C-alpha angles and dihedrals in degrees: 000000000000101000111230092005097067113135117251118260092248093051095048091048093055089049088053095050090049092046093051087054089057105269102148093188092058092044087053089051091052094048091046091054092059101030097092094040093052093045092054094047089049094048091052092045097045104031102222132075095226090055092044091050091054094044092048090056091050093049093049089052090052092047091050096046092046100046094106088058093059102112095191088232091124129024118287088242093058090048093051089046090055092047091047095043097047089049095048097047090058096041111131103168099076125109091241093049088057092041107029124197137215134193089247093052091046092047088055095047088049091053093046096038104102134092123215097215122059109252114224109233139156120251138047116302094218092055091047090049089054090047091052091049092053092044095044094054093058090045089051090057090060090068090076118078115259099263095043089048091051094048092046091050098046090041103040103025103028097033098223113170122239096255097052091039091054089051092053096042095039094235134111118274085242094056090045093053091048093053092043092051094048093046092050091049092053093047094046090051092052094046091048091053102036112019110089092203087070090068090234104058124095098229126101120188096205093053091047095057096088093047090050092050090047093051090046091241091121122040110198090203094052112044097178098182095045089050092053114100112236120222090236127028089222101050098078092048093050089048095054089048092052088048092055094045095040095176090162117031093221093056088083084075100036093057100039112137120261116227136212111240118249088220113107102212095204095054089040093058091046093051092051091071091056120097089246092068101029094082090055094052091051092059091070 
């Protein structure tokens, strides 16, 4: 969603009624309201921009096709959360589903992930280091199992309280708080031991740039995260400052930048009526 600019429930409900009756402009407004939110949730859950964009389109289709089933018993935001979370928890097309990570594997990769000789590459090393930090943080999330990752993301990065989170995830608030506590503890331990920005960890982003380029994990000619437009011009700078200070290990996730989705909703809706996309819609 768009933070403080979220539509009021009454307004969004009126738009939903209008969209169900066939008003394409109101449908565009509804999907635009959730587009960025769904993209950022998908990015954190799946770990790559490409997978997040694919999942975002699938989720927007689900939201569109199920609008008539929204009973208005909860907020529209909570309803979209549930659709997105259920879809992402069962998403099996992402790179990290096919090649799962663990904290143990990632720790070994960090310890081995340096090159002795400086690799010659194009681009500013500071920019490449920043890109690696943003990418690494999303990859690190993939070390948690899907449910723990989802709880961690909506609790730490989206600030959802335990009552609403329990409703979204179909669990008790107490169970949600327990999983959140355990996942935060695991992540904090890993950051303390392996993230150099914690002042105690062994990793160093600048030193890993050459290794990342050599392993084709970082393309100096295509800095995906740097290319994304942030929802606020100040968020990325605030995030980088918090990374450097790192008073609390988990703040790295609390202050991650939120991005604008690359999906243009108007074009997206138009494309859905073409034969290329109709097959996909019929699968739901």
